[in-house]
N, C-alpha and C positions, 0 to 999 in steps of 0.2 A: 648691760640696762639690768638695774638692781631690784628685783623685787619689794617691795615694802613690804615691813613686818605690821601685823596687825595692830600692835600698840602705836605705830604708827599713822594708820590712816583712820583711828578712832580716838579721838581724845579721851582721857581720865575722866574730866569731868561730865561727859555725855555717857562714859558708864556710872559715874555716880547717881547723875540724874535718871537715869533709867533701870538701876539696880538697887539704889538707896548706898552703896561702898564701894570703894575705887576696886581696881584688878587686884592690888596686893594684897587686900584683906580675902577677896576671893581665892586667891591663888594660896593663902594660908590654909584658910577652909580645906581647899582640896588637897592639899599636900598633906593634912592631917589625916584625911582617908585614904591614902595611899593612892591619890588619881593618879600619878605616875606611872602605875601599871594597869590601868584603867584602858577600854577601847575608848575612840571618840564618842561612840554612841552613848557608852555608860556615863562617860562624864557630861554631855550636854542632857541626858536624861536626868540623872542624879540633881541637876541646876533646878530642872523643871519642877520636878515632882517634890524634891525634898526642900527646895531652897525657894519656890515660887517664884523664880525668873522667868521673863518673858521667852517663849523658843527663841526667837530672832538673837536676842541678846544671851542667852544658853549657847547658842551655836557660837557666836563671835566670841564670848568668854573661853568656850573651849578651844578655840583655833589659838588664840594669844596664849593659852596656859601652855598647850602643848607648844609651840613656838618657843616660850622663854625656860620651858624645861628639855630642850632640845630633844621632844618626842616628833617636832615635823619642821619641815624646813618651809620659809616664808614662801606661798604658791602652792604647797603640797597639797594634794588632795586628800581627805581620811586612807582612801586605797593606796597611798604612797607613792600617785604619779601626781603631775604637775600640770599645769594650762598655760599655754599660750596665747596672747592677743596682742594686736595692733592694729592700728588707726592712723587714717590720714586723710584730712579734707582736701578735697580736689575741685579743679574750676570745671566742673563740668556738671549736667542733670544724671540723676539716678537711670535714666535711659540709656544716656550714652557709656557710662561706665558702665553697666550691665551688658552692652554690646561688647566690651573690650575684654570681657572675662569670661563670656557664654560661649564667643564666635571661638574655634580653635586655632583658627588662623591670627586672629588678633589677639588671642590671647599667649600666644608663643612670643608675638615681639618682645612684650615686657617682662614674662614670665619665665620661658624656656632658656635662655642664656645662661642663668645661676642656676638653674635646678641641679647641675653636678654637683656643685660646691657643696649641695644637703645630701647626696648621693640617691637622686634622682636620676633614674636613667629612661628618657624619654619624654612624655609630657604628662600633667595628669589630666587623669581624666572626670568629665563630668559626670555627677552620680543623682544630682537633682537640681532642681531651679524654680525660682520664683521670678517672674516674669518682671523685670525692673527693680526686686525687691533683694534676691538673692542667689547664690549659686554654691551649690555643694561639690567640693572636689574628692576624688580618693586620693590617700597618701601611701605610697608605697610603704609595706613593711618594714623595707630593707634600708630605707632611709633614716636620714637623722630623725628621732622622735618617734618612729617607725617600732611596733611592736610584735614579734611574731604570734601568730595566732590571734590578735585583737585586730578587727577593722578599723579603721583610724579615717577620720572626713573632717577636711578644713572647710569651713564655712565664710566666706565672703559676704556681706552684706552690705547694703546701698541706702542710707538714710538722705533726703534732703535737708543739708544744713542750714539755710536759711529759706523755707516755706513760705510763699506768697511775697516773695519778694523781685520785683520786675528785673528782669537783667541779672548779669554774674551770678548766674545759678551755681550753687556749690555743694557737693555731696560729701559725706562722712562715708568713708570706705572702711569697714572695719574687717579683721582677719581673724578669725579664734577657732582652736580645739583644743581638747584635752586627752590625755591618757598619753602625756610625754614621760617615760619609764623614768628617766632620770634629771637631775637638776644640772647635770653639766650639759644636756643638749637644749635647755630653756634658752639661754642667752645665744648660739649661734641659730636658732629658728626666729628668735626674735631679729636679728641683726638681717636675716635673708627677707625675710618679710617684709622690713623696714625700707630694705634697698629694693624690692620687686614693687613698692606702694609708690614708692618714689620715681620707678621707670613708669608706672603707668600712670601717674600724676603727669610726666611730661609728654605724654600722649595724647592727651584731651587738651 
């Protein structure tokens, strides 16, 4: 799975409408300021305070500038780490999905068989939950995507995909967590969670 660049997710016409000029013009201005040697915060602050760009669009321009100038990989956060997110819609209610994730024995049926593939020994402990809405799991520091000395939490959320529709209830299950140390660990983790959500869907 390839993370799309900022320039692919937000069209240049939208940038012009919101900021008054295309990305290329902003990039030229930033280059003239020597912004390739600036931090993310300094670039965004300069766009807001010196150029009057809206804060949200300043962040968007900063990320796209950093990506295009080789200062940041697509999907990389300002601190150098990466986020992982995967989702799947399953044929069950949020309550039914929550039960399969929050209960240790039920969770083991769809999650445990593949944990060794990403360096997890044993199960993932539940460290937080909101009934029928979300479950938070502890991700080991020694596993793929783990970082020594930094606690990692995996969040699974359950949202009704067709609220109010009688029969055939469906739920969007989303897995997300941040702080993945390297870009090389992103794809294996996405593939792992995609497979685990497929296994979860087969049980409901």
